C-alpha positions as CSV (number, residue, x, y, z in Angstrom):
1,M,0.1,0.1,-0.1
2,N,1.6,3.6,-0.8
3,L,1.4,5.2,2.5
4,L,1.4,8.6,1.2
5,W,-1.9,7.9,-1.5
6,G,-3.5,6.3,1.5
7,T,-3.2,9.4,3.9
8,L,-3.9,11.3,1.0
9,I,-7.3,9.6,0.6
10,I,-8.0,9.6,4.4
11,V,-7.6,13.3,4.8
12,A,-9.6,14.3,2.1
13,V,-12.4,12.2,2.7
14,A,-12.5,13.2,6.0
15,T,-12.2,16.8,5.3
16,I,-15.2,16.6,2.7
17,A,-17.3,14.9,5.6
18,V,-16.3,17.7,8.1
19,A,-17.0,20.2,5.7
20,A,-20.8,18.6,5.4
21,M,-21.1,18.4,8.8
22,L,-20.2,22.3,9.2
23,L,-22.4,23.2,6.6
24,V,-25.5,21.3,7.7
25,R,-24.7,22.4,11.3
26,R,-25.3,26.3,10.3
27,R,-29.2,25.5,9.8
28,A,-29.2,22.8,12.5
29,P,-31.5,22.9,15.7
30,E,-30.2,22.7,19.0
31,G,-29.6,19.1,20.1
32,S,-29.7,17.6,16.4
33,Y,-32.4,17.0,14.0
34,F,-33.4,13.9,16.4
35,S,-36.1,14.6,18.8
36,D,-35.2,11.4,20.9
37,G,-31.1,11.2,20.9
38,D,-31.1,7.9,22.8
39,R,-33.3,6.4,20.1
40,A,-31.4,7.9,17.1
41,S,-28.1,6.6,19.0
42,G,-29.7,3.0,19.3
43,V,-30.2,2.9,15.5
44,F,-26.8,4.2,14.7
45,G,-25.6,1.6,17.1
46,V,-27.4,-1.1,15.2
47,L,-26.0,0.1,11.9
48,A,-22.4,0.7,13.2
49,T,-22.6,-3.0,14.8
50,G,-23.8,-4.5,11.6
51,F,-21.3,-2.4,9.4
52,S,-18.5,-3.9,12.0
53,V,-19.2,-7.4,11.7
54,L,-19.3,-7.1,8.0
55,L,-16.2,-5.5,7.8
56,G,-14.4,-7.8,10.3
57,F,-15.7,-11.0,8.3
58,I,-14.2,-9.5,5.1
59,V,-10.8,-8.4,6.5
60,F,-10.2,-12.1,7.9
61,L,-11.3,-13.3,4.4
62,A,-8.8,-10.8,2.6
63,F,-6.1,-11.6,5.1
64,A,-6.4,-15.2,4.7
65,S,-6.0,-14.7,0.5
66,Y,-3.2,-12.2,1.5
67,D,-1.3,-14.7,3.6
68,Q,-1.9,-17.6,1.2
69,S,-0.4,-15.8,-1.5
70,R,2.7,-14.7,0.7
71,V,2.9,-18.0,2.0
72,G,2.8,-19.5,-1.6
73,A,5.4,-17.5,-2.9
74,E,8.0,-18.7,-0.1
75,Q,7.2,-22.1,-0.5
76,E,7.8,-22.0,-4.2
77,A,11.2,-20.5,-3.8
78,L,12.1,-22.7,-1.1
79,V,11.1,-26.0,-3.5
80,L,13.0,-24.5,-6.1
81,Q,15.9,-24.6,-4.2
82,Q,15.5,-28.0,-2.9
83,Q,14.9,-29.1,-6.8
84,V,18.3,-27.9,-7.6
85,E,20.0,-30.0,-5.0
86,T,17.7,-33.0,-6.0
87,A,19.1,-32.5,-9.7
88,Q,22.6,-32.9,-8.8
89,F,21.8,-36.9,-8.2
90,F,21.0,-37.3,-11.6
91,R,23.9,-37.9,-14.2
92,E,25.3,-35.6,-16.9
93,P,24.1,-33.5,-18.8
94,V,20.6,-34.0,-17.4
95,A,21.8,-32.4,-13.9
96,R,23.4,-29.3,-15.8
97,E,20.2,-28.8,-18.0
98,L,17.7,-29.1,-15.1
99,S,19.9,-27.0,-13.0
100,G,19.8,-24.2,-15.3
101,E,16.2,-24.6,-16.4
102,L,15.6,-24.0,-12.6
103,V,17.2,-21.0,-12.5
104,C,15.5,-19.6,-15.6
105,Y,12.4,-20.4,-13.6
106,G,13.2,-18.5,-10.6
107,R,14.3,-15.7,-12.9
108,S,11.2,-15.4,-14.9
109,V,8.9,-15.4,-11.7
110,V,11.0,-12.8,-10.4
111,H,11.2,-10.8,-14.1
112,V,8.2,-11.7,-15.6
113,E,5.4,-13.3,-13.5
114,W,5.7,-10.6,-10.9
115,P,5.2,-7.5,-13.0
116,R,2.3,-9.3,-14.6
117,T,0.7,-10.2,-11.5
118,E,1.0,-6.5,-10.3
119,S,-0.6,-5.3,-13.3
120,G,-3.3,-7.8,-13.4
121,T,-2.3,-9.6,-16.5
122,Q,-0.9,-12.8,-15.4
123,G,-4.2,-14.7,-16.0
124,D,-3.8,-18.4,-16.2
125,E,-0.2,-18.0,-18.3
126,I,2.0,-21.0,-17.3
127,N,5.8,-20.5,-16.5
128,P,7.5,-21.5,-19.8
129,W,10.2,-23.1,-18.1
130,G,8.3,-25.4,-16.3
131,V,7.2,-26.8,-19.6
132,E,11.1,-27.0,-20.6
133,L,11.9,-28.7,-17.2
134,F,9.0,-31.5,-18.3
135,R,10.5,-31.8,-21.7
136,T,14.2,-32.4,-20.2
137,L,12.9,-35.0,-17.6
138,E,10.6,-36.9,-20.0
139,A,13.3,-38.4,-22.2
140,F,15.4,-39.1,-19.0
141,Q,15.5,-42.9,-18.0
142,P,16.7,-43.2,-14.4
143,Q,19.4,-45.9,-13.6
144,G,20.2,-47.4,-10.3
145,A,18.7,-47.1,-7.0
146,R,20.1,-43.4,-6.5
147,E,18.6,-41.9,-9.4
148,E,15.3,-43.7,-9.3
149,A,15.0,-42.2,-5.6
150,A,16.1,-39.0,-6.6
151,Y,13.5,-39.4,-9.9
152,A,10.5,-40.0,-7.3
153,K,11.8,-37.2,-5.3
154,W,11.9,-34.8,-8.2
155,L,8.2,-35.5,-9.1
156,D,7.0,-34.8,-5.7
157,Q,8.7,-31.7,-5.3
158,T,7.6,-30.6,-8.9
159,S,4.0,-30.8,-7.5
160,D,4.6,-29.1,-4.5
161,R,6.2,-26.2,-6.5
162,E,3.2,-26.0,-8.9
163,G,0.8,-26.1,-6.0
164,A,2.9,-23.0,-4.5
165,R,2.6,-21.2,-7.6
166,I,-1.1,-21.5,-7.8
167,D,-1.1,-20.5,-4.1
168,R,0.9,-17.2,-5.4
169,I,-1.0,-16.1,-7.9
170,H,-4.4,-17.0,-6.1
171,G,-4.2,-13.4,-4.5
172,A,-3.8,-11.5,-7.9
173,V,-7.7,-11.8,-9.1
174,G,-8.7,-10.8,-5.5
175,V,-11.1,-12.7,-3.4
176,I,-13.8,-9.8,-2.5
177,P,-16.5,-10.0,-5.1
178,T,-18.0,-7.1,-6.4
179,P,-21.7,-7.2,-4.9
180,V,-19.5,-7.2,-1.6
181,W,-17.9,-4.0,-2.6
182,V,-21.0,-2.5,-3.5
183,V,-22.6,-3.5,-0.1
184,L,-19.6,-1.7,1.8
185,F,-20.1,1.6,0.2
186,L,-23.6,1.7,0.4
187,L,-23.5,1.1,3.9
188,S,-20.7,3.6,4.2
189,I,-22.9,6.4,2.5
190,V,-25.9,5.5,4.7
191,I,-23.9,5.8,7.9
192,F,-22.4,8.9,6.5
193,V,-25.9,10.5,5.8
194,Y,-27.0,9.2,9.1
195,M,-24.0,11.2,10.6
196,L,-25.2,14.6,9.5
197,F,-28.7,14.3,11.0
198,F,-26.3,14.5,14.6
199,A,-25.6,18.0,13.4
200,D,-26.2,20.5,16.6
201,S,-25.7,24.0,16.4
202,G,-25.7,24.0,20.1
203,E,-22.3,22.3,20.2
204,R,-19.1,23.7,19.2
205,A,-17.8,23.4,15.7
206,V,-14.7,21.8,16.7
207,T,-16.8,19.0,18.7
208,Q,-19.0,18.2,15.6
209,A,-15.9,18.0,13.4
210,L,-14.4,15.7,15.2
211,L,-17.3,13.7,15.5
212,M,-17.6,13.3,11.6
213,G,-14.1,13.3,11.0
214,A,-13.4,10.4,13.2
215,V,-16.0,8.2,11.8
216,A,-15.2,9.2,8.2
217,A,-11.5,8.4,8.6
218,A,-12.2,5.3,10.3
219,I,-14.4,3.9,7.5
220,V,-12.1,5.0,4.9
221,S,-9.1,3.6,6.5
222,L,-10.8,0.1,6.8
223,L,-12.1,0.2,3.2
224,L,-8.5,0.8,2.1
225,L,-7.1,-2.2,4.2
226,I,-9.7,-4.4,2.6
227,R,-8.3,-2.9,-0.7
228,F,-4.8,-3.6,0.0
229,L,-5.4,-7.2,1.3
230,D,-7.4,-8.0,-1.5
231,N,-4.6,-6.9,-3.8
232,P,-1.4,-7.9,-2.0
233,F,1.0,-7.8,-5.4
234,N,2.1,-4.0,-5.2
235,E,5.3,-2.1,-4.3
236,G,3.7,-0.1,-1.6
237,V,4.5,-0.9,2.2
238,G,3.5,-4.4,3.3
239,G,3.0,-5.8,-0.4
240,V,3.9,-9.2,-1.6
241,R,7.5,-9.1,-3.1
242,P,9.5,-11.7,-4.9
243,V,12.0,-11.5,-2.0
244,A,12.1,-15.2,-1.3
245,M,12.8,-16.1,-4.9
246,E,15.5,-13.7,-5.1
247,R,16.9,-14.9,-1.9
248,S,16.8,-18.6,-3.1
249,L,18.6,-17.7,-6.6
250,R,21.3,-16.1,-4.8
251,I,21.6,-19.3,-2.8
252,I,21.7,-21.4,-5.4
253,D,24.4,-19.5,-7.4
254,Q,26.4,-19.7,-4.0
255,A,25.6,-23.5,-3.6
256,L,26.3,-24.5,-7.2
257,A,29.8,-22.5,-6.8
258,A,30.6,-24.1,-3.6
259,A,29.9,-27.5,-5.1
260,E,32.0,-26.5,-8.2
261,R,28.7,-27.2,-10.5
262,E,29.3,-25.5,-13.7
263,V,25.8,-24.3,-14.6
264,E,25.1,-22.3,-17.8
265,P,21.3,-21.1,-17.5
266,P,19.7,-21.2,-21.1
267,C,18.2,-17.6,-20.4
268,D,19.1,-14.0,-19.8
269,G,19.3,-12.3,-16.3
270,E,15.6,-11.8,-16.7
271,G,14.4,-15.2,-17.4
272,Q,14.3,-14.8,-21.3
273,P,15.3,-17.6,-23.7
274,N,18.9,-17.0,-25.2
275,T,18.2,-16.5,-28.8
């Protein structure tokens, strides 16, 4: 979430709400427009409670989606790192080819898939290096107990990596349906209009401004929070970033160098195939 834009939106909406309250207050009777303040407060309590319960449920749902994307990204990076280790138990040149393609897979996630996810254009597109990994392994026939064990482990790790990838991109499409957003904005407007009827010319202007400003700021802040959790892939504070995959790529390079394994990835630094 961009804190600057979020703060500006909160301040702008709160300012508009306060201005509306002070404008209505000029012609409001003393004691507000309600002849029975206790009854009006009771009705407002019902509105606020219902709105709070709905917000709480939506925040929980959105946070679950946000956390699933974050954990999926971390798990995908970890499994990629483990697959590079498993690939070393295959004979050459398969071990070298698989290792290079895994590095390309990680680079593609960071430099190709992530920007698409942030812009909302990822869709159902697959990672092309996942296909290359399948083709490389398809022609491989394991020999001996060591390669057979590594082959079976590789297949399990491939399933884990694909599942983690699905979890990662799950949050990109958002989990809050449009009707829920419509209801949230409708209830926010209802609460705002209801608050205007509490305008009281007998109270000080600063008190009335604080009354409306606090409610408006709280509602807008919660709506922005839901928007952030429903769209976790962004460059703002708290956004899901490819930190785990970048870290795994660095560890893979260091591990291969330490093991004296020469691997030439068939791609450039951004995961695009070499021409």
